[in-house]
C-alpha positions as CSV (number, residue, x, y, z in Angstrom):
1,M,-22.1,-10.6,-6.4
2,V,-22.9,-10.7,-2.4
3,R,-21.8,-7.5,-0.6
4,K,-20.7,-7.7,3.0
5,A,-19.8,-5.0,5.4
6,I,-15.9,-4.6,5.9
7,D,-14.5,-4.9,9.3
8,S,-14.5,-1.4,11.1
9,R,-10.9,-2.0,12.1
10,I,-9.9,-1.4,8.6
11,H,-11.8,1.7,8.3
12,T,-10.4,2.8,11.9
13,L,-6.6,2.2,10.8
14,I,-6.9,4.0,7.7
15,K,-8.6,6.9,9.1
16,N,-6.3,7.3,12.1
17,G,-3.3,7.0,9.8
18,V,-4.6,9.8,7.8
19,E,-5.2,12.1,10.9
20,N,-1.7,11.4,12.3
21,R,0.1,11.6,8.9
22,H,1.5,8.0,9.3
23,R,1.3,5.4,6.5
24,S,-0.6,2.1,7.1
25,F,0.5,-1.1,6.0
26,F,-1.8,-4.1,4.8
27,V,-1.1,-7.5,4.0
28,I,-3.6,-9.3,1.8
29,V,-3.3,-12.8,1.4
30,G,-4.9,-14.8,-1.2
31,D,-5.0,-15.3,-4.9
32,R,-7.5,-12.4,-5.5
33,G,-5.9,-10.0,-3.4
34,K,-5.7,-7.2,-6.3
35,D,-9.5,-7.0,-6.2
36,Q,-9.6,-5.6,-2.7
37,V,-7.0,-2.9,-3.5
38,V,-10.1,-1.0,-4.9
39,N,-11.8,-1.3,-1.6
40,L,-8.8,0.1,0.5
41,H,-7.9,2.8,-2.4
42,W,-11.8,3.8,-1.9
43,I,-11.7,4.0,2.0
44,L,-8.6,5.9,1.7
45,S,-10.2,8.4,-0.8
46,Q,-13.0,8.9,1.6
47,A,-10.8,9.7,4.5
48,Q,-8.5,12.0,2.8
49,V,-9.9,15.5,1.9
50,A,-7.2,15.7,-0.8
51,S,-8.0,14.6,-4.4
52,R,-7.9,10.8,-5.5
53,P,-4.9,9.6,-4.5
54,S,-2.6,8.3,-6.9
55,V,-0.8,4.6,-6.9
56,L,2.5,3.0,-7.6
57,W,2.2,-0.5,-8.4
58,C,5.3,-2.6,-8.3
59,Y,6.1,-6.0,-9.8
60,K,8.7,-8.5,-10.9
61,K,7.7,-9.3,-14.5
62,E,4.1,-9.9,-15.1
63,L,1.1,-7.9,-13.6
64,G,-1.5,-10.8,-14.0
65,F,-3.7,-8.2,-15.7
66,T,-3.5,-5.7,-18.8
67,S,-2.9,-2.1,-18.0
68,H,-3.3,-1.0,-21.6
69,R,-6.8,0.5,-22.3
70,K,-7.1,-0.6,-25.8
71,K,-6.5,-4.2,-25.1
72,R,-8.7,-4.2,-22.1
73,E,-11.7,-2.8,-24.0
74,A,-10.6,-5.8,-27.0
75,K,-10.5,-8.5,-24.4
76,I,-14.4,-7.0,-22.9
77,K,-15.5,-7.4,-26.4
78,S,-14.4,-11.0,-26.8
79,D,-15.6,-12.1,-23.3
80,I,-19.2,-11.0,-24.4
81,K,-18.9,-12.5,-28.0
82,K,-17.9,-15.8,-26.1
83,G,-20.8,-15.2,-23.6
84,I,-18.7,-15.1,-20.4
85,R,-20.0,-11.8,-19.4
86,K,-22.9,-9.5,-20.2
87,A,-22.5,-6.3,-22.1
88,N,-23.5,-4.0,-19.1
89,D,-21.5,-5.7,-16.6
90,E,-19.1,-3.5,-15.1
91,D,-15.9,-4.9,-13.4
92,P,-15.0,-2.9,-10.2
93,F,-11.1,-3.6,-10.7
94,E,-11.3,-2.6,-14.4
95,L,-13.2,0.6,-13.6
96,F,-10.4,1.2,-11.0
97,I,-7.4,0.8,-13.1
98,S,-9.1,2.9,-15.9
99,V,-9.9,6.0,-13.8
100,T,-7.1,5.9,-11.4
101,D,-3.5,7.5,-11.8
102,I,-1.3,4.5,-11.5
103,R,2.2,4.2,-12.3
104,Y,3.5,0.6,-13.1
105,T,7.1,0.1,-12.6
106,Y,9.5,-3.3,-12.5
107,Y,11.4,-3.5,-9.3
108,K,14.2,-3.4,-11.3
109,E,13.4,0.0,-12.2
110,T,12.4,1.4,-9.2
111,Q,15.3,3.8,-9.0
112,N,13.2,5.9,-11.4
113,I,10.7,6.7,-9.0
114,L,12.9,8.3,-6.2
115,G,11.7,11.8,-5.5
116,T,8.0,11.2,-6.4
117,T,5.2,11.1,-4.1
118,F,2.0,8.6,-4.3
119,G,-0.8,8.2,-2.1
120,M,-0.8,4.2,-2.3
121,C,1.8,1.7,-3.1
122,V,1.3,-1.9,-4.1
123,L,3.8,-4.8,-3.9
124,Q,3.3,-8.0,-5.5
125,D,5.6,-10.6,-6.2
126,F,7.3,-10.7,-2.4
127,E,9.9,-13.2,-3.7
128,A,11.5,-10.4,-5.6
129,L,11.6,-8.0,-2.7
130,T,14.7,-7.0,-1.1
131,P,15.2,-4.7,2.1
132,N,16.4,-1.9,-0.2
133,L,13.5,-2.3,-2.7
134,L,11.3,-2.4,0.2
135,A,12.7,0.8,1.8
136,R,12.8,2.7,-1.8
137,T,9.1,2.2,-2.7
138,V,7.6,2.7,0.9
139,E,9.3,6.0,1.0
140,T,7.6,7.2,-2.0
141,V,4.4,7.1,-0.1
142,E,3.2,10.3,1.5
143,G,2.1,10.4,5.3
144,G,-1.4,9.2,5.7
145,G,-0.9,7.0,2.7
146,L,-1.3,3.0,2.1
147,V,1.1,0.4,1.4
148,V,-0.2,-3.1,0.3
149,L,1.7,-6.1,0.0
150,L,-0.1,-8.9,-1.9
151,L,0.8,-12.5,-0.9
152,K,-0.5,-15.6,-2.8
153,T,-2.7,-18.1,-0.8
154,M,-0.8,-19.8,2.2
155,N,-1.8,-21.9,5.3
156,S,0.5,-20.0,7.5
157,L,2.6,-16.9,7.1
158,K,5.5,-18.9,8.6
159,Q,5.8,-20.3,4.9
160,L,7.5,-17.2,4.1
161,Y,10.5,-18.2,6.4
162,T,11.6,-20.7,3.9
163,M,10.6,-19.0,0.8
164,T,13.2,-18.9,-1.7
165,M,13.9,-15.3,-2.7
166,D,15.3,-14.0,-6.1
167,V,18.3,-12.5,-4.5
168,H,19.4,-15.9,-3.0
169,S,20.8,-17.0,-6.3
170,R,23.7,-14.3,-5.8
171,Y,24.9,-16.0,-2.5
172,R,24.4,-19.5,-3.5
173,T,27.7,-21.3,-4.3
174,E,28.8,-24.7,-4.9
175,A,30.2,-25.1,-1.2
176,H,27.1,-23.3,0.2
177,Q,23.7,-24.3,-1.7
178,D,21.6,-23.4,1.4
179,V,20.6,-19.8,2.0
180,V,19.1,-18.8,5.3
181,A,16.0,-16.3,4.5
182,R,16.8,-14.1,7.6
183,F,15.1,-11.2,6.1
184,N,11.8,-12.9,5.6
185,E,11.7,-13.9,9.0
186,R,12.4,-10.6,10.7
187,F,10.2,-8.8,8.2
188,I,7.1,-10.8,9.1
189,L,7.9,-10.5,12.8
190,S,8.1,-6.8,12.6
191,L,4.7,-6.5,11.0
192,G,3.3,-8.8,14.1
193,S,4.5,-6.1,16.3
194,C,3.5,-2.9,14.2
195,D,0.4,-1.5,15.5
196,S,-0.1,0.3,12.4
197,C,-0.4,-3.1,10.0
198,L,-3.2,-5.4,9.6
199,V,-3.2,-8.8,8.0
200,V,-6.2,-9.7,6.0
201,D,-7.6,-12.3,3.7
202,D,-8.8,-11.7,-0.1
203,E,-12.2,-11.0,1.4
204,L,-10.9,-8.4,4.0
205,N,-11.3,-10.6,7.1
206,V,-8.9,-9.4,9.4
207,L,-6.5,-12.3,10.7
208,P,-5.5,-12.0,14.3
209,I,-1.6,-11.8,13.6
210,S,-0.7,-8.3,13.8
211,M,-1.0,-5.6,16.5
212,G,-3.5,-3.6,14.2
213,K,-6.4,-5.9,15.1
214,N,-6.5,-4.1,18.5
215,T,-6.6,-0.6,16.9
216,K,-9.3,1.9,18.3
217,P,-10.6,5.1,16.8
218,L,-8.4,8.3,17.8
219,P,-10.1,10.6,20.7
220,T,-11.8,13.4,19.1
221,R,-9.9,16.6,19.2
222,A,-10.3,20.3,18.4
223,P,-8.8,21.8,15.4
224,E,-6.1,23.8,17.6
225,D,-5.1,20.5,19.1
226,R,-4.2,18.8,16.0
227,V,-1.5,21.2,15.4
228,S,2.0,19.5,16.4
229,D,4.3,21.3,18.6
230,K,6.9,22.1,15.7
231,D,4.0,23.8,13.8
232,R,3.2,25.6,16.9
233,Q,6.6,26.8,17.8
234,L,7.0,28.0,14.0
235,A,3.7,29.9,14.3
236,D,4.9,31.6,17.5
237,L,8.2,32.6,15.9
238,K,6.3,34.1,12.9
239,A,4.1,36.0,15.1
240,S,7.1,37.4,17.2
241,L,9.1,38.6,14.0
242,A,5.9,40.0,12.5
243,G,6.9,43.7,12.9
244,T,10.6,43.1,12.6
245,Q,12.4,45.3,10.0
246,P,15.0,43.4,7.5
247,I,18.6,43.9,8.4
248,G,19.1,45.8,5.1
249,S,17.4,47.0,1.8
250,L,16.3,44.0,-0.4
């Protein structure tokens, strides 16, 4: 496998998000997009001081790979016998799903993840998304985390404007067969104007269709300057009340 350098803007966007405690959004266009989730997760883990980020992986029906460890091992052994792979070959994606804390969930069961927090969220099967599902899943990602949307290979993102979504079947009647996909167009346009979003292909080449392409490293700040105004006000309040006696006996 030929290794290539990753665009510095990807590192910069993730690092800026971690420092500002803001989520970063990546749209990966291409059939091999899941293989790049590994690299984005590694960059995020390097940018964070905390432990290895956990992952929420949402899908409609089929993952496209097995999340069962024993089934994976059986498939590897079968591939070795068939001569498809060598005994000492290590697939980075298989290693990633083996050592990372990943929670897999159907979109229809995302109500069960409310109240939990993850460092990264992967969304596949775009046709199954609704505004409610998008909000529900993105809100589980902590500040500084990543949201990754996987899209299949296409010539232009404008193809998503006319994509038939699963939810359209609810509104289609005999009298009204055509449903206008307003959410699709507005969602894609909002990503284009979002400075914390990058659209990349399945080789992590940055596509020039989002504001994130102009991202720049944040200026170096002293540790005391990184404290927010609210945290500074809270610290001042604690200091002013340090010697105050309680109103009554506790």
